[in-house]
Each structure stands twice: as C-alpha cells, then as structure tokens.
C-alpha positions as CSV (number, residue, x, y, z in Angstrom):
1,M,45.7,-38.5,-62.2
2,R,42.9,-40.2,-64.2
3,R,43.1,-43.2,-61.9
4,H,43.0,-41.0,-58.8
5,R,40.0,-39.2,-60.1
6,A,38.3,-42.6,-60.5
7,G,39.0,-43.4,-56.9
8,E,42.0,-45.6,-57.4
9,R,45.3,-45.3,-55.5
10,L,48.7,-45.5,-57.0
11,T,50.8,-48.5,-55.9
12,D,54.1,-47.7,-54.1
13,D,56.0,-48.6,-57.2
14,E,53.8,-46.5,-59.5
15,L,54.2,-43.5,-57.1
16,A,58.0,-43.9,-57.0
17,W,58.2,-44.1,-60.8
18,L,56.0,-41.0,-61.1
19,C,58.2,-39.1,-58.7
20,L,61.3,-40.1,-60.6
21,L,59.7,-39.2,-63.9
22,L,58.7,-35.8,-62.5
23,T,62.4,-34.9,-62.1
24,H,62.6,-34.6,-65.9
25,L,61.4,-31.1,-66.6
26,P,59.3,-31.8,-69.7
27,V,57.4,-34.5,-67.7
28,R,56.9,-32.2,-64.7
29,D,55.7,-29.4,-66.9
30,H,53.3,-31.7,-68.7
31,A,51.8,-32.8,-65.4
32,W,51.7,-29.3,-64.0
33,E,49.8,-28.0,-67.1
34,R,47.1,-30.7,-66.6
35,T,46.7,-29.8,-62.9
36,D,43.9,-27.3,-62.7
37,G,43.4,-26.8,-59.0
38,R,40.4,-29.0,-58.5
39,D,40.0,-30.6,-55.2
40,E,40.8,-34.0,-56.8
41,D,44.1,-32.6,-58.2
42,I,45.0,-31.1,-54.8
43,A,44.2,-34.4,-53.1
44,F,46.3,-36.3,-55.6
45,W,49.4,-34.2,-55.2
46,A,49.0,-34.1,-51.5
47,E,49.0,-37.9,-51.5
48,V,52.1,-38.0,-53.7
49,L,53.9,-35.6,-51.4
50,R,53.0,-37.7,-48.3
51,R,54.2,-40.9,-49.8
52,A,57.2,-39.7,-51.8
53,A,60.8,-40.3,-50.8
54,P,62.2,-37.1,-49.3
55,E,64.8,-36.6,-52.0
56,L,62.1,-36.6,-54.7
57,I,59.4,-34.3,-53.2
58,A,60.5,-31.1,-55.0
59,A,59.1,-32.0,-58.4
60,P,55.6,-33.2,-57.2
61,G,55.6,-30.3,-54.8
62,S,55.8,-27.9,-57.7
63,C,52.7,-29.5,-59.2
64,S,50.7,-29.2,-56.0
65,R,50.3,-25.4,-55.9
66,S,48.4,-22.9,-58.0
67,P,48.2,-19.2,-57.4
68,P,45.1,-17.6,-55.8
69,G,42.6,-16.3,-58.4
70,G,43.3,-18.8,-61.2
71,T,45.3,-21.5,-62.6
72,G,47.4,-22.1,-65.7
73,R,51.0,-21.3,-66.7
74,A,50.2,-17.7,-67.8
75,R,48.8,-16.7,-64.5
76,W,51.4,-18.6,-62.5
77,R,54.2,-16.6,-64.3
78,R,52.7,-13.3,-63.2
79,W,53.2,-14.1,-59.5
80,P,56.5,-12.6,-58.3
81,W,57.2,-15.5,-55.9
82,S,56.9,-18.1,-58.6
83,G,60.5,-17.6,-59.9
84,C,59.3,-18.0,-63.5
C-alpha cells in the first residue's frame, strides 16, 4: 500500500502474490488492520479487485470495505452483517 500511496502500481506478479498471501488469514488481517478507509486505500483495493484472478478476489474484497461511521476492527465487529 505504501507504493500505491506513492503513485506506483503493482506489477501483475506482485498483485498475484499479494492475492495469494491474503488467503492466509493472519496476512489478510494484518492488511485489513492497516486499511483505514482513506481514498487511497479504497483506490488500492479497488485496483486489486479489478486485476485479481476470480478465484482469489474474496480475501482482497474483505479488505476493501469499512463500515459507515468509522473504521477499525472494533467498529467493524459491531456491524451485524459483518459476520464477526
């Protein structure tokens, strides 16, 4: 995400590797905790979803949303549709 914030785009190989790593729950949770809902973060995850292989979009898809009214794991858990 740092590179994206600096205006750089992930290569196809980097994006594929990121999507694969995100299937490992601790990695996905780490990425999700660092996504704070800024426009740059939303743009990053939207790009990942557009470019990801269909079978790998679930994990980055979970990083692309935050609930209305705030961000962070504690607030996310309060939403009944979150499944947490």
